[in-house]
C-alpha positions in Angstrom: 33.8 18.5 -63.4 30.3 18.8 -61.8 29.6 20.8 -58.6 29.6 17.7 -56.3 33.0 16.5 -57.6 34.4 20.0 -57.0 33.0 20.1 -53.5 34.5 16.7 -52.7 38.0 17.7 -53.8 38.2 21.4 -53.1 37.8 23.2 -49.8 37.4 26.4 -51.7 34.5 25.1 -53.9 32.9 23.5 -50.9 32.8 26.7 -48.9 31.7 28.8 -52.0 28.8 26.5 -53.2 27.4 26.0 -49.7 27.6 29.7 -48.6 29.1 28.8 -45.3 29.3 31.5 -42.5 31.7 32.2 -39.7 31.2 31.6 -36.0 29.6 35.1 -35.9 27.2 34.2 -38.7 29.0 36.4 -41.2 29.5 35.0 -44.8 32.9 33.5 -45.5 33.8 35.5 -48.6 36.8 35.5 -51.0 36.4 39.0 -52.4 38.3 40.8 -49.6 40.0 37.5 -48.7 41.2 36.9 -52.3 44.6 36.1 -51.0 43.1 33.0 -49.4 42.0 31.4 -52.7 45.4 30.1 -53.8 46.4 29.3 -50.2 43.4 27.0 -49.8 43.8 25.5 -53.2 47.4 24.6 -52.6 47.6 20.9 -51.6 51.4 20.9 -51.2 52.5 18.5 -48.4 54.1 21.2 -46.3 52.8 24.8 -46.0 54.0 27.5 -43.6 52.4 30.9 -42.9 53.9 33.6 -40.7 50.7 35.6 -40.2 49.3 38.7 -38.6 46.4 38.7 -36.1 42.9 39.3 -37.3 43.5 38.0 -40.8 40.8 35.3 -40.6 43.2 32.3 -40.9 41.7 30.3 -38.0 38.2 30.1 -39.4 39.6 29.2 -42.9 41.8 26.5 -41.4 38.9 25.0 -39.4 36.7 24.9 -42.5 39.5 23.2 -44.3 39.7 20.7 -41.4 36.0 19.9 -41.8 36.4 19.3 -45.5 39.5 17.2 -45.2 37.9 14.9 -42.6 34.3 14.9 -43.9 34.8 14.9 -47.7 38.3 13.3 -48.1 38.4 11.0 -45.2 41.6 12.3 -43.7 42.5 12.1 -40.0 43.4 15.6 -39.0 45.1 16.8 -35.8 44.8 20.6 -35.2 46.9 21.8 -32.3 46.9 25.0 -30.3 49.4 26.4 -27.8 46.9 26.5 -25.0 46.0 23.5 -22.8 42.5 25.0 -22.1 41.1 23.9 -25.5 37.6 23.7 -24.3 37.2 27.3 -23.0 39.5 29.1 -25.5 39.0 27.3 -28.8 36.2 24.7 -28.9 33.3 26.6 -27.2 33.9 30.1 -28.6 35.1 29.2 -32.1 34.6 25.6 -33.3 31.2 24.8 -31.9 29.5 28.0 -33.2 31.2 27.4 -36.6 29.5 24.0 -36.7 26.2 25.1 -35.3 25.9 28.0 -37.8 26.3 25.7 -40.7 23.7 23.0 -40.8 25.3 21.1 -43.7 28.5 20.6 -41.6 26.4 19.5 -38.6 24.6 16.9 -40.8 27.9 15.3 -41.7 29.0 14.7 -38.2 28.8 11.4 -36.4 30.8 12.3 -33.2 30.7 15.7 -31.4 32.7 15.8 -28.2 34.7 18.8 -27.1 38.1 17.8 -28.5 37.0 15.2 -31.1 34.8 15.8 -34.1 33.8 12.7 -36.1 32.8 12.7 -39.7 32.0 9.1 -40.8 35.0 7.0 -40.0 37.4 9.9 -39.8 38.1 12.4 -37.0 39.3 15.9 -36.3 41.5 15.9 -33.1 41.7 19.3 -31.5 44.7 19.2 -29.2 46.7 21.3 -26.8 50.4 21.5 -27.8 51.7 22.3 -24.3 51.4 18.9 -22.5 53.2 15.8 -23.7 50.2 13.7 -22.7 48.2 15.3 -25.5 50.6 14.0 -28.2 50.0 10.3 -27.7 47.4 7.6 -28.6 46.3 8.8 -32.1 47.5 8.9 -35.6 46.9 11.5 -38.3 47.2 12.2 -42.1 47.3 16.0 -41.6 48.9 18.0 -38.8 48.0 21.6 -38.3 50.2 23.5 -35.9 48.3 26.6 -34.9 50.4 29.2 -33.1 53.5 27.1 -33.4 55.7 29.8 -31.8 53.7 29.7 -28.6 53.5 25.9 -28.4 55.8 23.6 -26.5 58.6 22.6 -29.0 59.0 19.1 -27.5 55.2 18.4 -27.9 55.2 19.8 -31.5 58.1 17.4 -32.3 56.1 14.5 -30.8 53.0 15.4 -32.7 54.9 15.3 -36.0 55.7 11.7 -35.3 51.9 11.0 -35.5 52.1 11.3 -39.3 54.6 8.4 -39.8 52.1 5.7 -40.7 50.2 8.0 -43.1 50.6 8.0 -46.9 49.5 11.7 -46.9 51.8 13.3 -44.3 50.7 16.9 -44.7 52.0 19.6 -42.4 50.5 23.1 -42.0 52.3 25.5 -39.8 50.8 29.0 -39.1 51.5 31.4 -36.3 52.0 34.9 -35.3 55.9 34.9 -35.6 58.2 35.4 -32.6 61.9 35.7 -32.8 64.1 35.8 -35.9 65.1 32.3 -37.0 62.8 30.4 -34.7 59.5 28.7 -34.9 57.4 29.6 -37.9 60.1 32.1 -39.1 62.7 29.3 -39.3 60.4 27.2 -41.6 59.5 30.4 -43.6 63.2 31.0 -44.3 63.4 27.5 -45.8 60.3 27.9 -48.0 59.8 29.5 -51.4 58.7 32.7 -49.6 55.5 33.8 -51.4 54.7 37.5 -51.2 51.4 39.1 -52.2 52.2 41.3 -55.2 49.8 44.2 -56.1 49.8 46.5 -59.0 49.6 50.3 -58.8 46.7 51.5 -61.0 48.5 54.8 -61.6 51.9 53.7 -62.8 51.6 49.9 -63.2 54.4 49.3 -60.6 54.1 45.7 -59.4 55.5 44.7 -56.0 54.4 43.6 -52.5 53.5 45.9 -49.6 55.7 46.3 -46.6 55.5 48.9 -43.8 58.7 50.7 -44.6 59.9 51.6 -48.1 63.1 49.8 -49.1 65.6 49.9 -52.0 63.4 47.2 -53.7 60.8 49.9 -54.3 58.1 47.9 -52.5 54.8 49.5 -51.8 54.6 50.9 -48.2 52.6 52.8 -45.6 53.1 56.5 -45.8 52.9 57.5 -42.1 52.5 61.2 -42.8 49.6 60.9 -45.3 48.4 57.7 -43.6 47.8 55.9 -46.9 49.1 52.8 -48.6 51.5 54.3 -51.2 53.1 53.0 -54.4 56.8 52.3 -54.1 57.5 54.0 -57.4 55.1 56.9 -58.0 54.1 57.5 -54.4 50.4 57.7 -55.2 47.7 56.0 -53.1 47.0 52.3 -53.5 43.2 51.6 -53.3 41.6 48.8 -51.5 40.9 47.2 -54.9 44.6 47.4 -55.7 45.4 45.5 -52.5 42.7 42.9 -53.1 43.6 42.2 -56.7 47.1 40.8 -56.0 48.7 37.4 -56.6 51.2 35.2 -54.8 54.8 35.4 -56.2 57.5 33.1 -54.8 60.8 34.8 -54.1 62.6 31.4 -54.4 60.5 29.3 -56.9 63.1 26.6 -57.0 62.5 25.8 -53.3 59.7 23.3 -53.6 60.1 21.4 -50.3 58.0 24.0 -48.4 55.4 26.5 -49.7 55.5 29.7 -47.7 52.8 32.4 -47.5 53.5 35.7 -45.6 50.1 37.1 -44.5 50.2 40.6 -43.0 47.5 43.1 -42.1 48.8 45.2 -45.0 47.0 42.9 -47.5 43.7 42.9 -45.6 41.4 45.4 -47.3 39.3 45.9 -44.2 42.3 47.3 -42.3 43.2 50.9 -43.2 46.6 52.5 -43.3 45.4 54.8 -40.5 44.8 51.8 -38.2 48.3 50.4 -39.1 49.9 53.8 -38.2 48.0 53.9 -35.0 49.3 50.5 -34.0 52.8 51.5 -35.0 52.6 54.5 -32.6 50.7 52.9 -29.8 52.0 49.3 -29.6 55.3 47.9 -28.7 57.8 47.2 -31.5 57.5 43.4 -30.8 53.7 43.5 -31.0 53.7 45.6 -34.1 56.0 43.2 -36.0 54.6 39.9 -34.7 50.8 40.7 -34.7 50.4 43.5 -37.3 53.1 42.8 -39.9 53.2 39.1 -39.3 57.0 39.3 -39.1 59.6 37.9 -36.7 61.4 40.3 -34.5 64.1 40.2 -31.9 65.3 43.3 -30.0 68.9 43.9 -30.8 69.8 44.0 -27.1 68.3 40.6 -26.5 70.1 38.7 -29.3 72.7 36.7 -27.5 74.4 35.0 -30.5 77.9 34.1 -31.3 78.9 37.6 -32.2 77.5 39.0 -28.9 79.3 36.5 -26.8 82.6 36.8 -28.7 82.4 40.6 -28.3 82.1 40.1 -24.5 85.0 37.6 -24.5 88.0 39.1 -22.7 90.3 36.3 -21.7 92.2 36.9 -18.4 93.3 35.1 -15.3 91.2 36.9 -12.9 91.2 36.6 -9.1 88.9 33.7 -7.9 87.6 35.4 -4.8 84.0 36.4 -4.1 82.8 33.6 -6.4 79.2 32.7 -7.3 78.3 29.4 -8.9 75.0 28.8 -10.8 73.8 25.3 -11.5 71.1 23.9 -13.9 70.4 20.2 -13.9 69.2 17.6 -16.3 68.6 13.8 -16.0 72.3 13.0 -16.4 74.1 15.7 -14.3 74.7 19.4 -13.7 75.7 22.3 -15.8 77.6 25.0 -13.8 78.9 28.5 -14.4 81.3 30.2 -12.0 81.8 33.9 -12.0 83.0 36.9 -10.0 82.3 40.6 -10.5 85.0 40.6 -13.2 83.1 38.0 -15.3 82.7 34.3 -16.0 85.9 32.3 -15.5 84.7 28.7 -15.6 81.9 26.5 -16.8 81.2 22.8 -17.4 79.1 19.7 -17.0 79.5 17.2 -14.2 77.8 13.9 -13.3 77.2 14.4 -9.6 76.3 17.0 -7.0 79.5 15.9 -5.1 81.5 17.6 -7.8 79.5 20.8 -7.5 80.0 20.7 -3.7 83.8 20.3 -4.4 83.7 23.5 -6.6 81.7 25.3 -3.9 84.3 24.5 -1.2 87.3 25.1 -3.5 86.2 28.7 -4.3 84.3 29.3 -1.0 81.4 30.2 -3.4 77.8 31.1 -3.0 75.7 28.6 -5.0 72.3 29.2 -6.6 70.8 26.2 -8.3 67.7 24.9 -10.0 66.1 22.4 -7.6 64.0 20.8 -10.4 63.4 18.1 -11.6 65.4 16.3 -8.9 65.1 18.3 -5.7 66.3 15.9 -2.9 70.1 16.6 -3.1 69.8 20.4 -3.8 67.6 20.7 -0.7 70.1 18.6 1.4 72.9 21.0 0.2 70.8 24.0 1.2 70.3 22.5 4.7 74.1 21.9 4.9 75.3 25.3 3.7 73.8 28.6 4.6 75.0 30.2 1.4 73.4 27.6 -0.9 70.1 28.8 -2.5 67.3 27.2 -4.4 65.9 29.3 -7.3 62.2 29.1 -8.4 60.6 31.1 -11.2 57.7 33.3 -10.3 55.9 36.3 -11.9 56.9 39.3 -9.8 55.6 42.9 -9.6 57.7 46.0 -9.1 61.2 47.0 -10.2 63.0 44.0 -8.8 63.2 40.8 -10.9 64.0 38.7 -7.9 62.8 38.2 -4.3 64.7 36.5 -1.5 63.3 34.3 1.3 66.5 34.2 3.4 65.1 32.1 6.2 64.3 29.3 3.7 67.4 29.9 1.5 65.1 30.3 -1.5 65.1 33.0 -4.2 62.2 33.7 -6.6 63.1 35.1 -10.0 60.9 36.6 -12.6 61.9 34.3 -15.5 61.5 36.7 -18.4 62.8 39.8 -16.7 65.8 38.2 -15.1 66.9 36.5 -18.4 66.4 39.9 -20.1 68.9 41.5 -17.6 71.6 38.9 -18.2 71.1 39.0 -22.0 71.3 42.8 -21.9 74.5 42.7 -19.9 76.2 40.3 -22.3 75.1 42.2 -25.4 76.3 45.5 -24.0 79.6 44.2 -22.6 78.6 44.5 -19.0 79.1 40.8 -18.3 82.4 39.4 -19.6 83.7 35.9 -20.4 87.2 35.4 -19.1 87.8 32.1 -20.8 89.2 31.8 -24.3 86.9 32.0 -27.3 87.3 28.4 -28.3 86.2 27.3 -24.8 82.9 29.1 -25.2 81.4 27.0 -28.0 79.0 25.1 -25.8 77.8 28.3 -24.1 77.3 29.9 -27.6 75.3 26.8 -28.7 73.0 26.9 -25.7 72.4 30.7 -25.9 71.4 30.4 -29.6 68.9 27.7 -28.6 66.7 30.2 -26.7 64.8 33.2 -28.0 62.6 36.0 -26.8 59.1 36.2 -28.1 55.7 37.6 -27.3 52.5 35.9 -26.2 49.0 37.4 -26.3 47.1 36.7 -23.1 43.3 36.0 -23.0 42.6 39.5 -21.8 44.4 40.9 -24.9 47.6 42.0 -23.1 50.9 40.9 -24.7 53.5 39.2 -22.5 57.2 38.6 -23.4 58.6 35.2 -22.8 61.8 33.3 -23.5 61.4 29.9 -25.2 63.6 27.0 -26.1 64.3 25.9 -29.7 62.8 22.5 -30.5 64.6 19.6 -28.8 67.7 21.7 -28.1 69.7 22.3 -24.9 69.7 25.7 -23.2 71.1 24.9 -19.7 74.1 27.3 -19.7 72.0 30.5 -20.0 70.1 29.4 -16.9 73.3 28.5 -15.1 74.6 32.0 -15.9 71.4 33.5 -14.6 71.7 31.6 -11.3 75.3 32.6 -11.0 74.5 36.2 -11.7 71.8 36.1 -8.9 74.3 34.5 -6.6 76.8 37.3 -7.4 74.3 39.8 -6.5 73.6 38.2 -3.1 77.4 37.9 -2.5 78.3 41.4 -3.4 75.3 43.3 -2.1 73.9 41.2 0.8 70.2 41.2 -0.1 70.2 43.6 -3.0 67.7 43.8 -5.8 68.0 42.7 -9.4 66.9 45.8 -11.4 65.9 45.8 -15.0 68.2 47.7 -17.5 67.6 51.5 -17.8 66.4 52.9 -21.2 68.6 56.0 -20.6 71.5 55.3 -23.0 73.7 58.0 -21.5 73.7 56.5 -18.0 75.7 53.4 -17.3 73.5 50.6 -16.3 73.9 49.0 -12.9 71.8 46.0 -12.0 72.5 45.9 -8.3 70.7 48.1 -5.8 71.5 47.7 -2.1 68.9 47.9 0.6 70.3 51.2 2.0 69.6 52.7 -1.5 73.3 53.0 -2.4 74.3 51.2 -5.6 77.0 48.7 -6.3 78.3 49.2 -9.9 78.9 46.0 -11.7 79.1 47.6 -15.1 82.0 45.7 -16.8 82.7 48.1 -19.6 85.6 49.7 -17.9 87.1 46.3 -17.3 86.6 45.4 -21.0 88.3 48.6 -22.1 91.3 47.9 -19.8 91.5 44.3 -21.1 91.6 45.4 -24.7 94.2 48.1 -23.9 96.4 45.4 -22.3 95.9 43.1 -25.3 97.0 45.9 -27.7 100.1 46.5 -25.6 
């Protein structure tokens, strides 16, 4: 096959023979990026890559975009989690990449900000946060960049853009977030390819991870600050790490090809830098952005096991009740609780039924006024203990802020969900219904996950996200009820984040006069279990 034929069919050959450069004018090379050779050469219909930051994936994927559109005539949609495509992606990354490579510029017929034309085919650069971005185009190849920070509903809509294509290629690559969600969920269904390297000292052949395991994988020695062999313990050289190969853990799984790309396989990143990040960065950041691994803090995993551990069925007193309400197009999800735990939940088809519950229990109500705010606002005007809850980033220790005169409460979305999740996991918020009655609550909680998002200024922010096209109303109903309970019991108290001091019981209510109201449910849980044993 001659050079031109190779260039027309292979992104790798096209980059190599034309000596293309990055947006910074640096050569795109495959000596230190040797791991990218097989990745780019793999034309499997569905590839997924949980990846670390600073591995060079974005540049390689854009070069692949240009080749697929310009040389193979494919329609390509490349999505990003941000809606500000122009300022954050096109101007600083894509346009310089084109301008620095005249041969790419010569191929182009259309050059607008979000649309790059090559002959009769186009590269669509799209934000994956607004549903309006996912309509009015079709594609052969869909690339979901930073899937874990994208709107799951929009991602699902974008996948439908492939239906009329005979190609139907999907490429998912992202800094991972929580275990079992986003790119990690797809990775777990893939053949799970790891970059295997050979120790030049003892010939031991395995992949590199941060910690050493029973599998005798190569690892980072934090004392000597070196990459160490998992068998003999001697140092792995940069050449050792470069000269690896992809080995599938599950070669029989051919539906998705998975490539785990971590900074540990990047020859330009030293073990000393890895250790510094381990010591200086948060655990979430280190896993997601350095190791390219999914991570969920154990005290933020509200799964079936956590909820069943907090299940202590009992016919508790129904006084001093708070009701939280989350709404959708068809009705309202509610949770009713007292200081002794959640005793009722359900879904109703009218606000009249929520009002009936409020009157029956003489309850404080906190509700989500969106997306249909007319009736919630009417109820707030009718009852002085009916509050509308809005999410807002808040500073200081308190995760909520009351505006009593307007019957409005502002809640910091991430921090307030953190508090409720922590209370459930640690048995400080109990479920008084029977276990079989909690299946819908369990399902909703397992549909949301906590992840991290890197801001434009480099700071990392934690956020809770919803699993693709899944319901998560009960966690928010519980949050609203928990806020209502705080108002009921403490009369204008603050929602305080959990303490890191394990020896001190956590209380999340702090009254204005600086006294505290202990709503730690662990004593109640112990008493309930003792009663059950009797």
